[in-house]
C-alpha positions as CSV (number, residue, x, y, z in Angstrom):
1,M,75.3,-23.3,81.8
2,I,71.8,-24.7,82.5
3,R,70.2,-22.9,85.4
4,Y,66.8,-24.7,85.4
5,Q,65.4,-27.7,83.6
6,E,62.2,-29.7,83.5
7,K,61.9,-32.8,81.3
8,R,58.6,-34.4,80.6
9,P,57.5,-37.1,80.7
10,T,60.1,-39.0,82.8
11,P,61.4,-42.4,81.8
12,R,59.5,-43.8,84.7
13,T,56.3,-42.5,83.2
14,W,57.0,-44.2,79.9
15,A,57.9,-47.5,81.7
16,V,54.6,-47.4,83.6
17,F,52.6,-46.6,80.5
18,L,54.2,-49.5,78.6
19,A,53.6,-51.9,81.5
20,V,49.9,-50.9,81.7
21,C,49.5,-51.4,78.0
22,L,51.2,-54.8,78.0
23,T,49.3,-55.9,81.1
24,A,45.9,-54.9,79.5
25,W,46.8,-56.8,76.3
26,L,47.8,-59.9,78.2
27,V,44.7,-59.9,80.4
28,M,42.4,-59.6,77.3
29,W,44.4,-62.2,75.4
30,I,44.4,-64.7,78.3
31,A,40.6,-64.3,78.6
32,D,40.3,-65.7,75.0
33,D,43.6,-66.8,73.5
34,R,42.1,-67.6,70.2
35,R,41.4,-63.9,69.5
36,W,44.4,-61.7,69.6
37,V,43.1,-59.2,67.1
38,F,40.6,-57.4,69.4
39,P,43.1,-56.9,72.3
40,T,45.7,-55.7,69.8
41,L,43.4,-53.2,68.2
42,L,41.9,-51.9,71.4
43,V,45.2,-51.5,73.3
44,G,46.8,-50.1,70.1
45,M,44.2,-47.4,69.6
46,L,43.8,-46.4,73.3
47,G,47.6,-46.8,73.9
48,G,48.3,-44.7,70.8
49,I,46.1,-41.9,72.1
50,A,47.6,-42.0,75.5
51,G,51.1,-42.3,74.1
52,L,50.5,-39.3,71.8
53,T,49.3,-37.3,74.9
54,L,52.5,-38.2,76.8
55,W,54.7,-37.3,73.9
56,S,53.0,-33.9,73.4
57,T,53.5,-33.0,77.1
58,G,57.2,-33.4,76.5
59,R,57.1,-31.6,73.1
60,Y,55.3,-28.6,74.5
61,G,56.3,-28.7,78.2
62,N,60.0,-29.2,78.4
63,I,61.7,-26.2,80.0
64,T,65.4,-25.3,79.8
65,L,66.8,-22.0,81.2
66,T,70.4,-21.2,80.2
67,D,72.5,-18.1,80.6
68,S,71.4,-16.8,77.3
69,E,67.8,-18.1,76.6
70,L,64.7,-19.6,78.0
71,R,63.4,-22.6,76.0
72,V,59.9,-23.7,76.7
73,G,58.5,-26.4,74.4
74,R,59.2,-25.3,70.9
75,D,59.6,-21.6,71.8
76,R,62.9,-19.9,72.5
77,I,63.1,-16.5,74.2
78,P,66.5,-14.7,74.5
79,L,66.9,-13.4,78.0
80,G,67.6,-10.0,76.6
81,E,63.9,-9.8,75.4
82,I,62.5,-10.3,79.0
83,D,61.8,-7.3,81.2
84,P,63.4,-8.4,84.6
85,A,60.9,-6.4,86.6
86,S,58.0,-8.2,85.0
87,V,58.7,-11.8,86.2
88,T,55.9,-12.8,88.6
89,G,55.7,-15.8,90.9
90,P,53.2,-18.6,90.8
91,G,49.7,-17.4,89.8
92,G,50.9,-14.0,88.8
93,A,50.4,-14.5,85.1
94,S,47.6,-12.8,83.3
95,P,45.0,-15.4,82.4
96,S,44.7,-13.8,79.0
97,A,48.4,-14.0,78.3
98,P,49.4,-16.7,75.8
99,V,51.1,-19.8,77.0
100,V,54.7,-20.1,75.9
101,G,55.8,-23.4,74.3
102,G,53.0,-24.1,71.9
103,A,50.4,-25.6,74.3
104,Y,46.9,-24.1,74.4
105,A,46.8,-24.2,78.2
106,P,49.0,-25.3,81.2
107,T,48.6,-29.0,82.0
108,L,46.7,-30.0,85.1
109,G,48.7,-29.6,88.2
110,D,51.1,-27.1,86.8
111,G,51.5,-23.6,88.1
112,T,52.4,-20.6,85.9
113,I,54.7,-17.7,86.1
114,G,54.2,-14.5,84.2
115,L,56.6,-12.3,82.3
116,V,56.5,-9.4,79.9
117,R,58.8,-9.1,76.9
118,R,60.5,-5.8,76.2
119,D,58.1,-5.2,73.3
120,G,55.2,-5.3,75.8
121,R,53.8,-8.8,75.0
122,P,52.8,-10.7,78.1
123,A,53.4,-14.4,78.4
124,Q,52.7,-17.2,80.9
125,I,55.1,-20.2,81.4
126,P,53.7,-23.4,82.9
127,A,56.0,-25.3,85.2
128,R,55.8,-28.1,87.8
129,D,57.8,-25.9,90.2
130,P,57.0,-22.3,89.4
131,E,58.7,-20.9,92.4
132,A,62.1,-22.5,91.4
133,L,61.7,-21.4,87.8
134,A,60.8,-17.8,88.8
135,A,63.8,-17.7,91.2
136,A,66.2,-19.1,88.5
137,L,64.8,-16.7,85.9
138,R,65.2,-13.7,88.2
139,A,68.8,-14.8,89.0
140,A,69.6,-15.2,85.3
141,L,68.2,-11.8,84.5
142,S,70.1,-9.9,87.2
């Protein structure tokens, strides 16, 4: 059973991104309809960078908490490895603790929760709604 889930980016985000790229290409092409190469290269390069950024936020930021494990990005932590007393609320994570999921740091606007594994390793988990994630994790661990 899934107790908590965050999916990034949303389909709406991808739709807005594609609409902005298409609009930018059309505006540049309409300005000079004889030259389609420059708008294609510019929108392709900048759109590719922005698209890769969007994709990576999903790759490293998706969260799924089930009855047996916590999946954050590309990492999986069995619930049996988490010390239940160590789950902290938003802002309670040690700044020196590594971010779970594969990212180097939480994305802007995300809060973090902290936890300690039974082997003593601290970790921080970035989430859009850290209060809800902490509550769901505490409930799953009890």
